[in-house]
C-alpha positions in Angstrom: 47.0 -6.4 238.6 46.9 -5.3 242.2 44.1 -5.8 244.6 41.5 -3.1 245.2 41.1 -1.4 248.6 38.1 -3.6 249.5 40.0 -6.7 248.5 43.0 -5.7 250.6 40.7 -4.9 253.6 39.0 -8.3 253.2 42.3 -10.1 252.8 43.4 -8.4 256.0 40.3 -9.9 257.7 41.2 -13.3 256.5 44.8 -12.9 257.9 43.6 -11.5 261.2 40.8 -14.0 261.8 42.5 -17.2 260.6 41.9 -20.0 261.1 38.3 -19.1 260.2 35.1 -20.3 258.5 32.8 -18.8 255.9 30.3 -17.9 258.6 32.8 -15.8 260.5 33.8 -13.9 257.4 30.1 -13.6 256.4 29.5 -11.8 259.7 32.7 -9.6 259.3 31.8 -8.7 255.8 28.1 -8.3 256.2 27.3 -10.8 253.5 24.1 -12.8 253.2 25.5 -16.3 253.1 28.5 -18.5 253.4 28.1 -19.2 249.6 28.6 -15.5 249.0 31.8 -15.6 251.0 33.1 -18.6 249.1 32.3 -16.9 245.8 34.1 -13.8 246.9 37.1 -15.7 248.0 37.3 -17.7 244.8 36.6 -14.7 242.6 38.9 -12.1 244.3 41.3 -13.7 246.7 41.9 -17.2 245.2 45.7 -16.8 245.2 45.9 -15.6 248.8 44.0 -18.2 250.8 43.7 -22.0 251.2 41.7 -24.4 253.3 43.6 -26.6 255.8 42.9 -30.2 256.5 39.9 -29.2 258.7 38.5 -27.0 255.9 39.3 -23.9 257.8 40.3 -20.8 255.8 43.9 -19.7 256.2 45.8 -16.9 254.4 49.0 -17.6 252.5 52.3 -16.1 253.8 52.2 -13.9 250.7 48.8 -12.6 251.8 50.1 -11.7 255.3 53.1 -9.9 253.8 50.8 -8.0 251.3 48.4 -6.6 253.9 51.1 -6.1 256.6 48.8 -7.3 259.5 49.6 -10.0 262.0 47.9 -13.4 261.6 45.1 -14.2 264.1 47.1 -16.9 265.7 50.8 -16.7 266.6 52.5 -19.8 268.0 56.0 -20.7 269.0 57.9 -21.7 265.9 58.4 -25.1 267.6 54.8 -25.6 268.5 53.1 -28.6 267.1 50.1 -28.2 264.8 47.1 -27.9 267.1 49.4 -26.4 269.8 48.5 -23.5 272.0 49.1 -20.1 270.5 51.0 -17.4 272.3 48.8 -14.6 271.0 45.4 -14.5 269.4 43.8 -11.5 267.7 40.0 -11.7 267.8 36.9 -9.6 267.6 35.9 -7.9 270.8 33.1 -10.4 271.7 35.6 -13.3 271.5 38.0 -11.4 273.8 35.2 -10.9 276.2 34.2 -14.6 276.0 37.8 -15.5 276.7 37.7 -13.4 279.8 34.6 -14.9 281.3 34.5 -18.6 280.2 35.4 -21.1 282.9 39.1 -21.8 283.5 40.8 -25.1 282.6 40.3 -26.5 286.1 36.7 -25.2 286.6 33.4 -26.9 285.6 32.7 -26.2 282.0 29.9 -23.8 281.1 26.9 -23.9 278.6 26.6 -21.2 276.0 23.8 -19.6 278.0 26.0 -19.5 281.2 28.7 -17.8 279.2 26.1 -15.3 277.9 24.9 -14.6 281.4 28.5 -14.0 282.5 29.0 -11.6 279.6 25.9 -9.6 280.6 27.1 -9.4 284.2 30.8 -8.7 283.6 30.6 -6.4 280.5 27.0 -5.2 280.4 26.6 -6.5 276.9 23.7 -8.6 275.5 24.9 -10.4 272.4 22.8 -13.0 270.6 23.2 -16.5 272.0 24.3 -17.7 268.5 27.0 -15.0 268.4 28.3 -16.3 271.8 28.2 -19.9 270.4 30.2 -18.8 267.3 32.7 -17.0 269.5 33.2 -20.1 271.6 33.6 -22.3 268.5 36.1 -19.9 267.0 38.1 -19.9 270.2 38.0 -23.7 270.2 39.4 -23.7 266.6 42.3 -21.5 267.9 43.0 -24.2 270.6 42.3 -21.9 273.6 38.8 -23.3 274.5 37.8 -26.9 274.8 34.4 -28.5 274.5 33.2 -30.9 277.2 30.1 -32.9 276.2 27.5 -33.3 278.9 23.8 -33.0 278.3 24.7 -30.1 276.0 28.1 -29.0 274.8 29.8 -27.0 277.4 33.0 -25.0 277.3 36.1 -24.0 279.3 39.5 -22.7 278.6 42.0 -25.3 277.3 44.8 -23.1 278.7 45.5 -20.9 281.7 44.0 -17.5 281.0 47.4 -15.7 281.4 49.2 -18.2 279.0 47.7 -16.4 276.0 47.8 -12.8 275.0 44.4 -11.7 273.6 44.4 -8.7 271.3 41.1 -7.2 270.0 41.2 -6.9 266.2 40.1 -3.5 264.9 
């Protein structure tokens, strides 16, 4: 039995956003809770995803072939696990965050500082929690690092031009 149109769309989201968490899919799918996301994955897509050693959600290679979309992270075939990806496909807010967050040689920024730079650069006003989630998602993709000071702060883990950022539709 094949997957429904909704299941295929959601599977495409898993492929595009990987590695991801319940909260990121919850936001993408407009669900009420991470538990609802987990139930959906187990009930509808159980054969097409898995959780890695860090409990992040990843699509199987069969899933990527089935939906014919590119995975969210593309690395060199020779790259080590945890290596820097060549290309990331992310939602628009994450692409904007990548553009404004401090570079690898600059002083790291707080979430609020990144939010202020987003407002100034793009004229957007996202919720501070959305900015925090965007930074953490970019951290999971190994392109942003956390520097712990009084509060967690962030900066790029790579040179900005070392990674191609594509906005996921």
